C-alpha positions as CSV (number, residue, x, y, z in Angstrom):
1,M,49.9,30.3,19.3
2,N,50.2,26.5,19.0
3,E,46.8,25.2,19.8
4,N,48.2,21.9,20.9
5,R,49.8,23.6,23.9
6,L,46.5,25.0,25.1
7,I,45.0,23.2,28.1
8,T,41.6,23.4,26.4
9,E,43.0,21.3,23.6
10,M,44.8,18.6,25.7
11,R,43.5,15.1,26.3
12,N,41.8,14.5,29.6
13,P,43.3,11.4,31.4
14,K,40.0,10.9,33.3
15,S,38.1,10.3,30.1
16,Q,40.6,8.2,28.1
17,G,38.9,5.0,26.8
18,I,35.5,6.7,27.1
19,D,34.4,5.1,23.9
20,N,34.5,1.7,25.6
21,K,32.4,2.9,28.6
22,S,28.8,2.2,29.2
23,I,26.3,5.0,28.9
24,G,26.1,5.3,32.7
25,E,29.9,5.5,33.0
26,I,30.1,8.2,30.3
27,L,27.5,10.3,32.0
28,R,29.3,9.9,35.4
29,I,32.6,11.1,33.9
30,I,31.0,14.1,32.3
31,N,29.1,15.0,35.5
32,E,32.3,14.7,37.6
33,E,34.1,17.0,35.2
34,D,31.2,19.5,35.2
35,A,31.3,19.6,39.0
36,L,34.8,21.2,38.7
37,V,33.5,24.2,36.8
38,A,32.0,26.1,39.7
39,L,35.2,25.7,41.6
40,A,37.2,27.2,38.7
41,V,34.8,30.1,38.5
42,R,35.2,30.7,42.3
43,E,38.9,31.2,41.8
44,A,38.2,34.0,39.3
45,L,35.7,35.9,41.5
46,P,38.1,38.9,42.2
47,Q,38.5,39.5,38.4
48,I,34.7,39.0,37.8
49,E,34.1,41.6,40.5
50,K,36.4,44.1,38.7
51,L,34.6,43.5,35.5
52,A,31.1,43.8,37.1
53,Q,32.2,47.2,38.5
54,M,33.5,48.2,35.1
55,C,30.1,47.2,33.5
56,L,28.2,49.2,36.1
57,E,30.3,52.3,35.6
58,T,29.9,52.0,31.8
59,L,26.1,51.8,32.0
60,K,25.9,54.7,34.5
61,S,27.9,56.8,32.0
62,D,25.4,55.9,29.2
63,G,27.8,53.5,27.6
64,R,27.0,50.1,26.2
65,V,28.4,46.6,27.0
66,F,29.4,44.5,24.0
67,Y,29.9,40.8,24.2
68,V,32.1,39.5,21.3
69,G,32.7,35.9,20.6
70,A,32.9,33.2,18.0
71,G,31.1,29.8,17.9
72,T,29.9,28.6,21.3
73,S,31.2,31.8,23.0
74,G,29.2,34.0,20.7
75,R,26.1,31.9,21.1
76,I,26.4,32.0,24.9
77,A,26.8,35.8,24.7
78,F,23.5,36.1,22.8
79,I,21.6,34.0,25.4
80,D,22.8,36.2,28.2
81,A,22.2,39.6,26.5
82,V,18.8,38.8,24.9
83,E,17.3,37.5,28.1
84,L,18.1,40.7,30.1
85,V,15.4,42.6,28.2
86,P,12.3,40.7,29.4
87,T,13.8,39.7,32.8
88,Y,14.9,43.2,33.9
89,G,13.1,45.5,31.5
90,L,16.5,46.6,30.1
91,P,16.2,48.4,26.8
92,E,17.5,46.6,23.7
93,G,20.9,47.8,22.6
94,V,22.4,48.2,26.1
95,F,24.0,44.8,26.3
96,V,25.0,44.1,22.7
97,P,26.0,40.5,21.6
98,I,28.2,40.1,18.5
99,I,29.1,36.7,17.0
100,A,31.6,36.0,14.3
101,G,29.7,35.2,11.1
102,G,26.6,37.2,12.2
103,L,23.2,35.9,13.0
104,E,23.6,33.0,10.6
105,A,26.2,31.7,12.9
106,L,23.6,31.3,15.7
107,R,21.9,28.5,14.0
108,R,24.8,26.7,12.2
109,S,28.5,26.6,12.3
110,V,30.1,29.1,10.0
111,E,33.6,27.8,9.5
112,G,36.6,30.1,9.3
113,V,35.0,33.3,10.5
114,E,36.7,33.1,13.9
115,D,40.0,33.7,12.1
116,L,38.9,36.9,10.5
117,A,40.1,39.7,12.8
118,E,39.2,42.5,10.4
119,E,35.5,41.3,10.4
120,A,35.3,42.2,14.1
121,K,36.2,45.8,13.4
122,K,33.5,46.0,10.7
123,D,30.9,44.4,13.0
124,L,31.6,46.8,15.9
125,S,31.7,49.8,13.5
126,N,28.2,48.9,12.3
127,H,27.1,49.5,15.9
128,N,28.9,52.9,16.0
129,L,31.2,51.8,18.8
130,C,32.4,54.8,20.9
131,S,34.7,55.5,23.8
132,K,32.0,55.3,26.4
133,D,31.4,51.6,25.5
134,L,32.9,48.5,27.0
135,V,33.9,45.5,24.8
136,I,34.2,42.1,26.5
137,G,35.8,39.4,24.4
138,I,34.9,35.8,25.1
139,A,37.3,33.1,23.9
140,A,38.0,29.7,25.5
141,S,41.5,29.7,24.1
142,G,42.1,33.3,24.9
143,S,43.6,33.6,21.4
144,T,40.7,33.8,18.9
145,P,41.7,36.2,16.1
146,Y,38.1,37.6,15.7
147,V,38.0,38.4,19.4
148,G,41.5,39.9,19.2
149,G,40.4,42.1,16.3
150,A,37.5,43.3,18.4
151,L,39.6,44.2,21.4
152,T,42.2,45.9,19.2
153,Y,39.6,48.1,17.5
154,A,37.9,48.8,20.8
155,R,41.2,50.1,22.2
156,Q,41.7,52.3,19.1
157,V,38.3,53.8,19.7
158,G,39.2,54.4,23.4
159,C,36.9,51.8,24.9
160,K,37.6,49.9,28.1
161,T,38.1,46.2,27.3
162,A,37.9,42.8,29.0
163,L,38.6,39.2,28.2
164,I,36.9,36.1,29.5
165,C,38.8,32.9,28.7
166,N,39.5,29.4,29.9
167,V,43.3,29.3,29.9
168,D,46.0,30.8,32.1
169,K,48.1,33.6,30.5
170,P,46.0,34.1,27.4
171,S,47.8,35.6,24.4
172,L,45.1,38.4,24.1
173,A,45.6,39.5,27.7
174,H,47.6,42.6,26.7
175,L,44.5,43.9,24.9
176,A,42.2,43.8,28.0
177,D,42.0,46.0,31.0
178,V,40.5,43.1,33.0
179,V,41.2,39.5,32.3
180,V,38.9,36.8,33.7
181,C,40.7,33.4,33.5
182,V,38.5,30.5,34.4
183,V,40.8,27.5,33.9
184,T,38.5,24.5,33.4
185,G,41.2,22.1,32.2
186,P,41.0,19.5,29.4
187,E,37.6,18.7,28.1
188,V,36.1,15.2,28.3
189,I,36.3,15.1,24.6
190,A,39.6,16.9,23.7
191,G,39.1,20.4,22.3
192,S,35.3,20.3,22.7
193,T,35.1,23.7,24.5
194,R,31.3,23.8,24.2
195,M,31.4,21.6,27.4
196,K,33.3,22.8,30.5
197,A,34.6,26.0,29.0
198,G,31.2,26.9,27.6
199,T,29.5,26.1,30.9
200,A,32.0,28.4,32.7
201,Q,31.4,31.2,30.3
202,K,27.7,30.9,30.8
203,M,28.1,31.0,34.5
204,V,30.4,34.0,34.4
205,L,28.1,36.0,32.1
206,N,25.1,35.1,34.3
207,M,26.9,36.3,37.4
208,L,28.2,39.4,35.7
209,S,24.9,40.6,34.2
210,T,22.8,39.6,37.2
211,T,25.0,41.5,39.6
212,V,24.9,44.6,37.4
213,M,21.1,44.4,37.1
214,I,20.9,44.2,40.9
215,K,23.2,47.2,41.4
216,L,21.1,49.2,38.9
217,G,18.1,48.7,41.1
218,K,16.3,46.3,38.9
219,V,15.9,43.9,41.8
220,Y,14.2,44.4,45.1
221,D,15.2,41.9,47.7
222,N,15.5,38.9,45.3
223,L,12.6,39.7,43.0
224,M,12.8,41.0,39.4
225,V,10.7,44.2,39.9
226,D,11.5,45.5,36.4
227,V,10.1,42.4,34.7
228,L,8.3,43.0,31.4
229,V,4.8,41.5,31.3
230,L,5.0,39.9,27.8
231,N,3.0,36.7,28.3
232,E,0.8,34.9,30.8
233,K,3.7,33.4,32.7
234,L,5.3,36.8,33.2
235,R,1.9,38.3,34.0
236,S,1.4,35.7,36.8
237,R,5.0,36.3,38.0
238,A,4.3,40.1,38.1
239,V,1.1,39.5,40.2
240,N,3.0,37.3,42.6
241,I,5.8,39.8,43.0
242,V,3.3,42.6,43.9
243,M,1.5,40.3,46.3
244,Q,4.7,39.3,48.1
245,L,6.0,42.8,48.5
246,T,2.7,44.5,49.5
247,N,0.7,41.7,51.2
248,V,-2.4,42.5,49.1
249,D,-4.6,39.8,47.7
250,E,-4.4,38.5,44.1
251,E,-7.4,40.6,42.8
252,T,-6.0,43.8,44.2
253,A,-2.6,43.0,42.7
254,K,-4.1,42.4,39.3
255,I,-6.2,45.5,39.4
256,T,-3.3,47.7,40.5
257,L,-1.0,46.3,37.8
258,E,-3.6,47.1,35.2
259,R,-3.9,50.6,36.4
260,A,-0.1,50.9,36.5
261,N,0.1,49.7,32.9
262,H,1.8,46.5,34.1
263,N,4.7,48.4,35.6
264,V,5.6,46.3,38.6
265,K,7.6,48.9,40.4
266,L,4.9,51.5,40.0
267,A,2.2,49.2,41.3
268,I,4.3,48.3,44.4
269,L,5.3,51.9,45.2
270,H,1.6,53.0,44.8
271,L,0.4,50.3,47.2
272,V,3.2,50.7,49.8
273,S,3.2,54.5,49.9
274,K,-0.6,55.1,49.4
275,K,0.4,57.9,47.0
276,S,-1.2,58.4,43.6
277,L,0.2,56.6,40.6
278,E,1.1,60.0,39.0
279,E,3.1,61.0,42.1
280,C,4.8,57.6,42.3
281,Q,5.8,57.7,38.6
282,K,7.4,61.1,39.1
283,I,9.5,59.7,41.9
284,L,10.5,56.6,39.9
285,N,11.5,58.9,37.0
286,V,14.0,60.5,39.4
287,E,14.9,57.5,41.5
288,P,14.4,54.1,39.7
289,N,15.7,52.1,42.7
290,L,12.5,50.9,44.3
291,R,13.9,50.6,47.8
292,N,15.1,54.2,47.7
293,A,11.9,55.4,46.1
294,I,9.9,53.8,49.0
295,T,12.1,55.6,51.5
296,M,11.6,58.9,49.7
297,L,7.8,58.6,49.9
298,G,8.0,57.6,53.5
299,G,7.0,54.0,53.0
């Protein structure tokens, strides 16, 4: 594909002459362009919904979700996948981020690796990709060879596939079961897709993974009841969640969490149902959705 024809590579008429602008004017132009991103994401909501459903079905079938990208797209994928572990108590290796060039590419630009389609096959093979898994390629241009290689191999294995991009009619669309096109238009600095395109990708992945976590029962109301207590901030958050959902005082919340081995769901179910921790744990083993578990215990 001729990159010059991609809208992500075009010059933005709104930012022409930006090098002659004051700092305030530059910031204003960038902000006005950024404000368009959420509107572009809104247009893609039907496709994002399809992808969220696909992710949910994959996880319920004991499959994994792979994010695959190069450069900015790969780094954004890592941010989303890694943070699901402490926020929602998700085991590592369920959402798997893969970036062209490997971990070294997270801290510095590794030139040329995005053009190596065969490397994507090797990287996915190292994770023992299987037909139960879902591979989501992320590429602003919708044409990155590394992402194309990942989607091609995923199809050969029998995986479901998806593509998140920032152009209309991406060249890799034929390799994806679901295509999410968030058309963010020309960047303030032509071709700098770490800007609007990157912001859009971050928003889509946030929406996608958060929705899936909610539907997996890792959220009660709008609280992260599967949060892992790994530091003092998270310890305080866990105590506050227990207090809000059970109306107990801080001391009671702290003591109960200690007894529940800092399992927020278990502490809440114990306090709401008045049942023993052992009985509550048995229920949660069968029904991890807290709302349903409370109903089962007559809370």
